[in-house]
C-alpha positions as CSV (number, residue, x, y, z in Angstrom):
1,M,-26.3,-6.4,-12.9
2,E,-23.3,-5.2,-13.5
3,N,-23.9,-3.3,-10.5
4,L,-25.4,-6.1,-8.5
5,G,-22.4,-7.5,-9.4
6,T,-20.7,-5.6,-7.8
7,I,-22.3,-5.3,-4.4
8,L,-22.4,-9.7,-4.4
9,T,-18.2,-9.1,-4.4
10,V,-18.1,-6.4,-1.6
11,I,-20.4,-8.0,0.3
12,F,-18.3,-12.0,0.1
13,L,-15.8,-9.1,1.8
14,C,-17.0,-8.5,4.0
15,V,-17.5,-12.4,5.9
16,G,-13.7,-12.9,7.1
17,A,-13.4,-13.6,10.9
18,G,-10.8,-14.8,13.5
19,V,-7.6,-16.0,12.9
20,P,-7.0,-18.8,10.5
21,S,-5.2,-22.1,11.1
22,Y,-1.8,-20.7,9.0
23,A,-0.8,-17.3,11.6
24,Q,1.1,-20.5,14.2
25,Q,3.8,-20.5,11.7
26,L,3.7,-15.9,12.2
27,T,5.6,-14.0,15.8
28,S,3.3,-12.4,17.8
29,A,3.8,-9.5,16.0
30,E,2.8,-10.0,13.1
31,K,-0.2,-11.6,14.3
32,E,-1.2,-8.4,15.9
33,L,-0.1,-6.3,13.3
34,I,-3.1,-8.2,11.2
35,E,-5.5,-8.1,13.7
36,L,-4.9,-4.5,13.8
37,D,-7.1,-1.5,13.0
38,F,-8.4,1.6,14.6
39,F,-11.8,2.1,13.8
40,Y,-13.2,3.7,17.6
41,N,-16.6,4.1,19.2
42,G,-17.9,4.3,15.8
43,Q,-15.4,5.8,13.6
44,G,-12.5,5.0,11.1
45,M,-12.3,3.3,8.2
46,H,-14.8,1.0,7.7
47,L,-17.6,0.5,5.2
48,S,-22.1,1.1,5.8
49,P,-23.7,-0.9,8.7
50,G,-26.0,-3.8,7.4
51,I,-23.8,-5.0,4.3
52,L,-23.2,-8.7,5.7
53,S,-26.7,-8.8,7.5
54,K,-28.6,-8.2,4.3
55,F,-26.0,-11.0,2.6
56,E,-25.7,-12.9,4.4
57,A,-29.0,-15.6,3.8
58,I,-26.4,-15.6,-0.4
59,R,-23.5,-16.7,1.4
60,A,-25.0,-19.1,3.1
61,V,-26.9,-20.2,-0.5
62,I,-23.5,-20.6,-2.7
63,G,-20.4,-20.3,-0.4
64,G,-18.0,-22.9,-1.4
65,S,-19.2,-22.8,-5.0
66,R,-17.6,-21.8,-7.6
67,L,-19.3,-18.8,-8.1
68,D,-18.3,-18.3,-4.5
69,N,-14.3,-18.3,-5.6
70,S,-15.1,-16.2,-8.8
71,L,-16.6,-13.8,-7.7
72,L,-13.9,-13.1,-4.4
73,K,-11.0,-13.8,-7.0
74,T,-12.7,-11.2,-9.1
75,L,-13.0,-8.3,-5.5
76,M,-9.2,-9.7,-4.9
77,K,-8.2,-8.8,-8.7
78,R,-10.7,-5.4,-8.7
79,W,-9.8,-4.0,-4.7
80,G,-6.4,-5.7,-4.2
81,I,-7.5,-7.3,-1.1
82,Q,-5.5,-10.3,-0.3
83,E,-6.9,-13.7,0.7
84,R,-5.7,-15.0,4.2
85,P,-2.7,-18.3,2.7
86,G,-3.7,-21.9,2.9
87,Q,-7.7,-21.0,3.7
88,N,-9.8,-20.9,0.6
89,F,-11.2,-16.9,-1.0
90,S,-13.5,-16.2,1.9
91,E,-10.9,-16.2,4.1
92,L,-8.9,-12.3,3.5
93,V,-6.9,-9.6,5.7
94,G,-7.0,-6.5,6.3
95,I,-11.2,-6.4,6.8
96,K,-13.2,-7.8,9.2
97,N,-16.6,-7.6,10.8
98,V,-16.7,-6.2,14.6
99,T,-20.1,-5.4,15.9
100,Y,-20.8,-1.5,17.6
101,K,-24.2,-0.7,19.2
102,N,-25.2,-4.4,17.1
103,Y,-25.2,-3.6,13.5
104,K,-22.5,-4.8,12.0
105,V,-19.6,-3.5,10.1
106,G,-17.4,-4.1,7.8
107,V,-13.5,-2.2,8.1
108,L,-10.8,-2.3,7.1
109,G,-7.5,-3.3,8.8
110,C,-3.5,-1.6,8.2
111,V,-2.4,-5.2,6.7
112,A,-5.3,-4.2,4.1
113,C,-2.4,-1.9,2.2
114,H,0.6,-2.9,4.3
115,S,0.7,-6.9,3.6
116,G,0.6,-8.5,0.4
117,K,2.4,-10.8,-1.5
118,A,5.2,-11.4,-3.8
119,A,6.4,-14.8,-5.6
120,G,3.1,-16.5,-4.1
121,Q,4.1,-16.2,-0.5
122,Y,2.5,-13.8,1.6
123,I,4.4,-11.6,4.0
124,V,3.0,-8.8,6.0
125,G,5.1,-5.5,6.5
126,I,5.6,-5.3,2.8
127,G,3.2,-2.5,0.9
128,N,0.2,-4.2,-0.9
129,K,1.1,-3.8,-4.9
130,N,-2.7,-4.5,-6.2
131,I,-4.0,-2.3,-3.3
132,D,-6.7,0.0,-5.5
133,P,-8.8,2.9,-2.9
134,A,-10.4,4.5,-6.2
135,Q,-11.4,1.1,-6.6
136,I,-12.8,0.6,-3.0
137,G,-14.4,4.0,-2.7
138,T,-16.0,4.0,-6.8
139,D,-17.1,0.7,-6.0
140,G,-19.2,1.8,-2.1
141,V,-21.0,4.2,-3.6
142,R,-22.6,2.4,-6.8
143,I,-23.1,0.5,-3.8
144,E,-24.5,3.0,-1.5
145,E,-27.2,4.6,-4.1
146,V,-27.9,0.0,-4.7
147,L,-29.0,-0.2,-1.1
148,K,-30.7,3.0,-0.7
149,K,-33.0,2.1,-3.8
150,L,-33.8,-1.5,-2.1
151,S,-34.4,-0.4,0.8
152,G,-36.6,2.5,-0.2
153,L,-37.9,4.6,2.7
154,R,-36.9,2.9,5.2
155,K,-36.4,5.1,8.4
156,K,-32.2,5.5,9.6
157,D,-32.1,5.3,12.9
158,P,-29.7,7.5,14.1
159,V,-26.3,5.4,15.1
160,E,-27.4,3.5,12.0
161,K,-27.5,7.2,9.7
162,E,-24.4,8.1,11.2
163,L,-21.6,4.8,9.8
164,T,-23.9,5.0,7.0
165,E,-22.8,8.4,6.5
166,S,-19.1,8.3,7.8
167,S,-18.8,5.5,5.0
168,L,-19.7,7.3,1.9
169,K,-18.0,10.6,2.9
170,L,-15.3,8.9,2.6
171,M,-15.0,6.0,-0.1
172,R,-16.5,10.0,-1.9
173,K,-13.3,11.5,-1.1
174,L,-11.6,8.1,-1.9
175,T,-13.1,9.4,-5.9
176,D,-13.2,11.8,-5.9
177,P,-9.9,13.4,-8.8
178,R,-8.3,15.9,-6.3
179,M,-6.5,12.3,-4.2
180,R,-7.7,9.6,-6.7
181,A,-4.4,7.4,-7.6
182,E,-4.6,6.4,-11.6
183,T,-3.4,2.7,-11.0
184,Q,-4.0,0.3,-8.8
185,G,-1.1,0.2,-5.8
186,L,-0.7,3.5,-5.9
187,V,-2.0,5.7,-3.3
188,P,-1.9,9.3,-3.2
189,V,-1.1,11.6,-0.1
190,S,-2.8,13.6,-0.7
191,L,-5.5,12.0,0.7
192,V,-3.7,12.2,3.8
193,G,-3.0,15.9,3.7
194,S,-7.3,16.5,3.5
195,W,-7.8,16.0,6.4
196,F,-4.9,19.0,7.2
197,Y,-7.1,21.4,4.6
198,E,-10.8,20.0,6.6
199,M,-9.7,21.2,10.5
200,A,-8.2,24.6,8.7
201,G,-11.2,24.7,7.5
202,A,-9.4,25.0,4.4
203,P,-10.4,24.4,0.5
204,I,-8.5,20.6,-0.7
205,P,-5.4,22.2,-3.4
206,S,-6.7,22.1,-7.0
207,N,-2.9,22.1,-7.9
208,G,-2.6,19.0,-9.5
209,Y,-0.5,17.4,-7.3
210,K,-1.2,14.3,-5.8
211,G,1.3,12.3,-4.5
212,S,0.8,9.5,-5.1
213,V,3.3,6.3,-3.9
214,K,3.2,3.2,-3.5
215,V,2.2,1.7,0.1
216,P,5.9,1.3,1.4
217,S,7.2,-1.6,3.7
218,W,8.0,-1.9,7.1
219,F,11.4,-3.5,7.5
220,G,13.8,-1.6,9.5
221,F,10.5,1.4,10.7
222,E,12.5,2.1,13.8
223,K,15.7,3.6,12.6
224,K,13.4,4.9,9.4
225,L,11.7,7.2,12.4
226,E,14.7,8.3,12.9
227,V,14.8,11.2,10.6
228,G,11.0,10.5,9.7
229,Q,8.0,8.9,8.1
230,F,7.3,8.3,4.4
231,A,9.2,8.5,0.9
232,D,10.5,12.3,2.0
233,A,10.7,11.9,5.7
234,I,8.7,14.7,5.8
235,G,6.8,13.8,9.0
236,K,8.7,13.2,12.7
237,G,8.2,9.7,14.0
238,H,8.1,10.3,17.0
239,P,5.8,9.8,18.9
240,P,4.0,8.1,15.9
241,G,1.4,10.0,15.1
242,W,1.7,9.8,11.1
243,I,0.9,5.9,11.2
244,I,-2.7,7.0,10.9
245,G,-2.2,9.4,8.9
246,V,-4.8,7.5,6.2
247,E,-7.4,6.9,9.4
248,I,-7.9,9.9,10.2
249,T,-9.0,11.8,6.3
250,S,-12.0,8.5,7.2
251,G,-13.6,11.4,10.1
252,T,-12.5,10.2,13.0
253,S,-12.0,12.7,15.9
254,P,-9.1,14.7,16.8
255,R,-10.5,13.7,20.1
256,N,-11.1,9.8,19.3
257,V,-7.4,9.7,17.9
258,R,-6.2,11.2,22.3
259,E,-7.9,8.4,23.4
260,Y,-7.4,5.7,21.5
261,F,-2.9,6.9,20.9
262,S,-1.5,3.9,23.2
263,R,-2.9,1.9,20.9
264,V,-1.0,4.1,18.0
265,E,2.4,3.5,20.2
266,H,1.8,-0.2,20.1
267,A,1.4,-0.4,16.1
268,S,5.0,1.8,16.1
269,S,6.5,-1.3,18.4
270,L,4.7,-4.2,16.9
271,I,5.8,-2.8,13.5
272,S,9.4,-2.1,14.0
273,R,9.3,-6.2,15.7
274,L,9.2,-7.6,12.2
275,N,12.5,-8.8,10.6
276,P,12.4,-9.5,6.2
277,P,11.6,-12.3,4.3
278,S,14.1,-15.0,2.5
279,Y,14.8,-14.5,-0.8
280,P,12.6,-17.9,-1.8
281,F,14.6,-19.8,-4.0
282,F,18.4,-20.7,-5.2
283,I,20.9,-18.4,-4.9
284,R,24.3,-18.1,-7.4
285,S,25.9,-17.9,-3.9
286,D,29.6,-17.5,-6.7
287,R,27.8,-14.6,-8.7
288,A,26.1,-12.5,-5.5
289,E,30.0,-12.6,-3.7
290,L,31.0,-11.3,-6.9
291,G,27.9,-8.7,-6.6
292,K,28.3,-7.9,-2.7
293,K,31.6,-6.2,-4.2
294,T,29.5,-4.7,-6.9
295,F,27.6,-2.6,-4.4
296,E,29.8,-1.8,-2.3
297,Q,31.6,0.9,-4.2
298,T,27.8,1.6,-5.8
299,C,25.2,1.3,-4.5
300,A,26.5,1.5,-1.0
301,K,27.4,5.0,-1.2
302,C,23.6,5.6,-0.7
303,H,22.0,2.9,0.3
304,G,24.2,2.3,2.7
305,T,26.3,-1.5,3.5
306,Y,24.4,-4.7,5.3
307,E,24.6,-6.8,8.9
308,Y,23.8,-10.0,10.3
309,N,23.3,-11.0,14.1
310,A,24.3,-14.6,15.1
311,D,20.9,-15.6,14.2
312,G,20.4,-14.1,10.8
313,S,18.2,-11.2,12.0
314,P,19.7,-7.9,10.4
315,I,20.9,-4.8,12.1
316,Y,19.1,-2.0,10.8
317,K,20.7,1.4,10.1
318,T,19.1,4.9,9.9
319,P,18.4,5.7,6.0
320,K,20.4,8.0,4.1
321,M,19.1,12.0,2.4
322,V,19.3,12.1,-1.1
323,P,18.9,15.2,-2.4
324,I,15.9,15.1,-5.2
325,E,18.5,16.6,-8.1
326,S,21.3,13.9,-7.5
327,I,18.3,11.2,-7.9
328,G,16.2,12.4,-10.4
329,T,13.4,10.8,-10.1
330,D,9.7,11.9,-10.0
331,T,9.1,15.0,-8.5
332,D,4.9,14.8,-8.1
333,R,5.7,13.4,-4.4
334,L,7.7,16.8,-3.2
335,D,5.6,19.8,-5.2
336,Y,2.8,18.0,-3.1
337,V,4.1,20.4,-0.5
338,T,4.0,23.2,0.1
339,S,4.9,26.1,2.1
340,D,0.8,26.1,2.3
341,F,0.6,22.1,3.2
342,L,2.8,23.0,5.6
343,E,1.7,25.5,7.9
344,K,-1.7,23.7,8.0
345,V,-0.5,20.9,9.5
346,R,2.0,22.6,12.0
347,S,-0.8,23.9,13.1
348,N,-3.7,20.7,13.1
349,P,-5.5,19.9,16.0
350,L,-3.6,16.8,16.7
351,S,0.3,19.1,16.1
352,D,2.1,17.8,19.3
353,L,1.0,13.7,18.2
354,I,1.6,14.6,14.0
355,Q,4.3,17.2,13.5
356,L,6.9,17.6,11.1
357,S,10.8,16.5,10.7
358,D,13.3,18.8,9.6
359,Y,13.9,16.3,6.3
360,A,9.7,18.6,5.6
361,G,9.5,21.5,2.8
362,K,13.8,21.0,2.0
363,R,13.2,18.5,-1.4
364,M,14.9,14.9,0.1
365,M,14.5,11.5,-0.4
366,V,14.8,8.2,1.7
367,A,17.1,6.4,0.5
368,P,15.5,2.9,0.9
369,R,17.2,0.4,3.1
370,L,17.2,-2.3,0.9
371,H,16.3,-5.2,3.3
372,A,14.4,-7.9,1.6
373,I,13.8,-5.7,-2.0
374,W,13.0,-9.0,-3.9
375,A,10.0,-8.3,-2.7
376,R,9.1,-4.2,-3.2
377,F,9.0,-4.3,-6.4
378,P,8.0,-2.8,-8.5
379,Y,10.4,-0.2,-8.0
380,L,11.0,3.7,-6.9
381,H,8.9,5.5,-4.8
382,N,6.7,5.6,-7.4
383,A,6.9,1.5,-8.4
384,S,7.4,2.8,-12.4
385,V,9.9,0.6,-12.2
386,P,8.8,-3.2,-12.9
387,T,11.8,-5.0,-11.9
388,L,15.4,-4.8,-9.8
389,R,17.3,-5.0,-13.1
390,D,15.2,-2.6,-15.7
391,L,16.2,-0.1,-12.0
392,L,19.7,-1.0,-13.7
393,E,18.7,0.7,-16.8
394,P,19.0,3.8,-18.6
395,A,15.5,5.2,-18.9
396,S,14.4,5.0,-21.4
397,K,15.1,1.4,-22.1
398,R,12.9,0.4,-19.4
399,P,10.0,-0.4,-20.0
400,K,7.0,2.2,-21.0
401,L,4.3,0.1,-20.3
402,F,3.6,-3.0,-17.6
403,S,0.5,-4.9,-16.3
404,I,0.9,-5.6,-12.6
405,R,-2.3,-7.9,-12.6
406,D,-1.7,-10.3,-10.1
407,A,1.5,-8.3,-9.6
408,G,2.0,-11.1,-6.0
409,E,1.5,-14.4,-7.3
410,L,4.0,-16.1,-8.2
411,E,3.1,-16.6,-12.2
412,R,4.6,-13.2,-12.0
413,F,8.1,-13.3,-10.5
414,D,10.8,-12.5,-12.6
415,Q,14.4,-14.6,-10.5
416,T,16.2,-13.8,-13.1
417,R,15.7,-9.6,-13.6
418,M,14.0,-10.0,-9.9
419,G,10.3,-7.8,-10.2
420,L,7.2,-8.4,-12.5
421,T,7.0,-10.9,-15.7
422,G,7.0,-8.2,-18.7
423,P,5.9,-9.8,-22.1
424,K,7.3,-12.1,-24.2
425,T,4.8,-12.6,-27.2
426,D,3.5,-10.4,-29.8
427,Q,-0.7,-11.7,-28.5
428,E,0.9,-10.5,-24.6
429,L,2.0,-6.8,-26.2
430,R,-1.0,-6.1,-28.2
431,D,-3.2,-7.4,-24.9
432,L,-1.6,-4.5,-22.9
433,A,-2.2,-1.8,-25.5
434,R,-5.7,-3.2,-25.8
435,D,-6.6,-3.0,-21.3
436,L,-4.7,0.5,-21.8
437,R,-7.0,1.4,-24.2
438,R,-9.6,-0.2,-22.2
439,K,-8.7,2.2,-19.1
440,K,-7.9,-1.4,-17.0
441,R,-6.7,0.1,-12.9
442,W,-3.9,-2.8,-14.0
443,I,-2.1,-0.7,-16.5
444,Y,1.3,1.6,-15.5
445,D,1.0,3.8,-18.0
446,V,4.9,5.7,-16.9
447,S,3.3,8.3,-19.1
448,K,0.4,9.6,-16.6
449,H,1.6,12.9,-13.9
450,G,3.7,11.4,-11.4
451,Q,4.2,7.9,-12.5
452,S,7.5,8.3,-14.3
453,N,10.2,6.4,-14.6
454,Q,12.7,8.7,-15.4
455,G,15.9,8.7,-12.6
456,H,17.7,7.0,-10.2
457,E,20.1,6.3,-12.9
458,K,23.4,5.0,-11.9
459,F,25.6,3.0,-12.4
460,V,23.8,2.0,-16.2
461,D,27.3,1.9,-17.7
462,L,28.1,-0.7,-15.9
463,P,29.1,-4.4,-17.9
464,D,25.9,-6.1,-18.2
465,S,27.9,-9.7,-15.9
466,D,28.3,-6.6,-13.2
467,K,24.7,-5.9,-13.4
468,D,23.3,-9.2,-13.1
469,N,25.8,-10.4,-10.1
470,L,24.7,-7.0,-8.8
471,V,20.8,-9.1,-8.4
472,E,22.2,-11.3,-7.5
473,Y,23.5,-10.1,-4.7
474,L,20.9,-8.4,-3.4
475,K,17.6,-11.3,-3.9
476,T,20.2,-12.2,-0.3
477,L,19.9,-9.7,1.8
């Protein structure tokens, strides 16, 4: 029954279709990005074919019912896929059906990871706080095992067999201990790195480094490309080949990438047109003005200052690079980038499109621009600090354990501390400890490898009033 429940849950993911009515309120760039995927010639991020056709009858029977909603809510919590705002739970973003040689295939698009909620507001361009590739892979393998039993000895034609095998290969890679994120909301860079080793015919490293990071924000993307992609700017921004870093792990051939690379360049252009959402709640302007003065005397040294056009849109600026020694944050992300890995990147078959930046291997991190920082919690590159107010405290005082379940929902947003709400009662504390013992993937434990909340202890000695004012100012960005 457990497997059946998992299968049913996943099946309903595949029924989303079309651009929903809420898209009328989006910009043209956001509309295109919602529908964007890189599935091409039967290759890309996809589920096995035939799942939708096998279970459409079930959907027709219970569609719109309480059972239907219950299963889809379970899926959202289990995989981290977001629903389309203003629609019922059958309308989900980041996955859609496409037809390939008469087969319906569930395809994962860019916004499965690069969009999500904050304070109940759906936003294209922030990282999905709950995306869980490892759980997707685990369930995908289970589904394939059950379907194999159900289909018996039925022989698959070459197209179906190829689609199934490529999907299963991806799902197994997502569950590989060398590339499996330990917690929901994190994506291991080792997953991207695996492709370079495969292309070189070399074994994937088992050194324990995964480089797990939260999905980054897209705001100010074009300016960030001037230093490079990822938290350490390892990837050269132009040409923008790193955009499909995750996509190529699915087994997409270099030839395919070359044939559709104009779509990658167009995607880069779309991403660069995004503007950050405004803070949706009341801001104390008097305190924010005081906080701005504090910011300019402290945080601006790394994170810069902020200017706006006459229409209120931000004037993006190039971010600064900071040596890891002066930040002191978890180094697992940088430790993954060995000299061997850099050599594999330099010799990859798409080396004219996927290149290293000048910062590759220099153990520096991007001091990110803070546009829409209110929506980008949990904080630090590895999502180890639940609120911005916590980040202004010494690491010893930051939460060691917190839940990211329903992280983007309104009830999980703390307007005062700006970020995730924490436990308020002894019972809620006991619930956290219980979920940790049960190994629930929405529990963030800073003692896990790569998930330390150390570092960035900047200006932690400021008076509490200055810290509160600083948070108020950051709401305005």
